[in-house]
C-alpha positions as CSV (number, residue, x, y, z in Angstrom):
1,M,-42.7,-34.0,-8.9
2,A,-40.2,-31.7,-8.1
3,T,-40.3,-29.4,-5.3
4,F,-38.5,-25.8,-5.2
5,A,-36.1,-26.9,-2.9
6,S,-34.9,-29.8,-5.4
7,A,-34.9,-27.8,-8.1
8,T,-32.5,-24.7,-6.5
9,R,-28.8,-25.5,-6.5
10,P,-27.5,-26.0,-2.9
11,L,-26.0,-23.0,-1.5
12,P,-22.2,-23.3,-0.8
13,P,-21.0,-23.5,2.9
14,L,-21.1,-20.1,4.9
15,H,-17.3,-19.7,5.1
16,D,-16.5,-20.5,1.2
17,M,-19.0,-17.4,0.4
18,A,-16.9,-15.5,2.8
19,R,-14.0,-16.4,0.5
20,D,-16.1,-15.6,-3.0
21,W,-16.7,-12.5,-1.4
22,W,-13.7,-10.6,-3.2
23,R,-13.7,-12.4,-6.6
24,K,-13.9,-10.3,-9.6
25,G,-17.1,-9.8,-10.9
26,R,-17.9,-8.3,-14.4
27,A,-18.8,-5.3,-14.0
28,F,-19.3,-4.6,-10.2
29,D,-17.3,-6.5,-7.3
30,L,-16.4,-5.8,-3.7
31,W,-12.9,-3.9,-5.3
32,S,-15.7,-1.3,-6.5
33,I,-16.0,-0.3,-2.9
34,P,-12.5,0.7,-2.5
35,H,-12.1,2.3,-5.9
36,F,-14.9,4.5,-4.6
37,L,-13.5,5.4,-1.5
38,F,-10.5,6.4,-3.2
39,G,-12.6,8.9,-5.3
40,I,-14.1,10.1,-1.7
41,L,-10.8,10.7,-0.7
42,M,-9.0,12.5,-3.7
43,A,-12.1,15.0,-3.3
44,A,-11.3,15.8,0.0
45,L,-7.9,17.1,-0.9
46,S,-9.1,19.9,-2.3
47,P,-10.7,21.7,1.0
48,L,-8.2,20.4,3.1
49,T,-4.8,21.4,1.1
50,G,-6.4,24.0,-1.1
51,I,-5.2,22.7,-4.0
52,P,-7.4,23.2,-7.1
53,F,-10.3,21.3,-8.2
54,L,-9.3,20.6,-11.4
55,T,-5.8,19.4,-10.3
56,I,-7.0,16.7,-7.9
57,L,-9.6,15.5,-10.6
58,A,-6.8,15.0,-12.9
59,F,-4.4,13.3,-10.5
60,T,-7.6,11.2,-9.6
61,I,-7.8,10.3,-13.4
62,I,-4.2,9.5,-13.8
63,L,-4.0,7.5,-10.5
64,A,-7.1,5.2,-11.2
65,M,-5.7,4.6,-14.8
66,L,-1.9,4.4,-13.4
67,W,-3.8,1.6,-10.9
68,E,-5.5,-0.3,-14.1
69,I,-2.0,-0.6,-15.8
70,Y,-0.4,-2.0,-12.6
71,E,-3.0,-4.5,-12.2
72,K,-2.6,-5.6,-15.7
73,F,1.4,-5.9,-15.3
74,V,1.0,-7.8,-12.3
75,D,-1.5,-10.1,-14.4
76,I,-4.5,-9.6,-12.1
77,K,-7.4,-10.8,-14.6
78,E,-10.6,-8.9,-14.9
79,T,-13.1,-8.4,-17.5
80,T,-12.9,-5.0,-19.8
81,Q,-16.1,-3.8,-18.0
82,N,-14.8,-4.2,-14.4
83,S,-11.4,-2.3,-15.4
84,L,-13.3,0.6,-17.1
85,L,-15.2,0.8,-14.1
86,D,-12.5,0.7,-12.0
87,I,-11.4,4.0,-13.4
88,I,-15.1,5.6,-13.7
89,L,-16.2,4.6,-10.2
90,P,-13.3,7.1,-8.2
91,V,-14.0,10.2,-10.5
92,V,-18.0,9.9,-10.2
93,A,-17.2,9.9,-6.5
94,F,-15.0,12.8,-6.6
95,I,-17.3,14.4,-8.5
96,L,-20.1,13.5,-6.3
97,T,-18.3,14.0,-3.0
98,S,-17.2,17.6,-4.4
99,Y,-20.5,18.5,-4.9
100,L,-21.7,17.6,-1.6
101,F,-18.7,19.7,0.0
102,L,-20.1,22.5,-1.8
103,L,-23.4,22.0,-0.7
104,Y,-22.5,21.4,2.8
105,P,-19.1,22.7,3.2
106,L,-17.8,21.6,6.5
107,H,-15.1,22.8,9.0
108,H,-11.8,21.9,8.4
109,D,-11.7,19.6,12.0
110,D,-14.8,17.9,10.8
111,L,-13.5,17.4,7.1
112,L,-10.5,16.1,8.5
113,I,-12.5,13.4,10.9
114,V,-14.5,12.5,8.1
115,T,-11.4,12.1,5.8
116,I,-9.7,9.9,8.5
117,A,-13.1,7.4,8.6
118,V,-13.0,7.2,5.0
119,L,-9.3,6.1,5.1
120,I,-9.6,3.6,7.5
121,L,-12.5,2.0,5.7
122,F,-10.5,2.1,2.1
123,L,-7.2,0.5,4.1
124,F,-9.6,-2.2,5.5
125,T,-11.5,-2.8,2.4
126,N,-7.9,-3.3,0.6
127,I,-6.5,-5.2,3.2
128,S,-9.2,-7.5,3.6
129,G,-9.4,-7.9,-0.2
130,W,-5.8,-8.4,-0.8
131,F,-5.7,-11.1,2.2
132,A,-8.8,-12.8,0.4
133,Y,-6.8,-12.2,-3.2
134,L,-3.8,-14.1,-1.5
135,R,-5.8,-16.9,-0.2
136,R,-7.1,-17.7,-3.4
137,N,-3.8,-17.3,-5.3
138,R,-1.3,-19.2,-2.8
139,N,1.2,-19.6,-5.3
140,F,1.0,-15.8,-6.0
141,I,3.4,-15.0,-3.0
142,H,5.9,-17.9,-3.9
């Protein structure tokens, strides 16, 4: 008689799981986080700079699309669903964050602090993801 423990696959060692966190998923993966954070950062630009909402929204969409084109250009493999989500997530984050800023306006200095905190998180997730990518693809840098 098989037990539950013998019927399940053993988990990989913890250090292997940590390396796998940044692997591309079907639609959502850890790379979804910096794409979402990018939308939040872009939404903060309008109240910080006075640039109109629609101008920054258009700029956000264009940059998200250009980034996906760049990923194809440098041969980063991802599913179609993931590429589409990488464009949709910053737009959704932008709209949600802009709406929150309308409901709960922040003083300019407070908004600047929040934006800097999100920027630090954005940079951290991108840098850690990039290092994970380089570890998996050592021949990428040669």
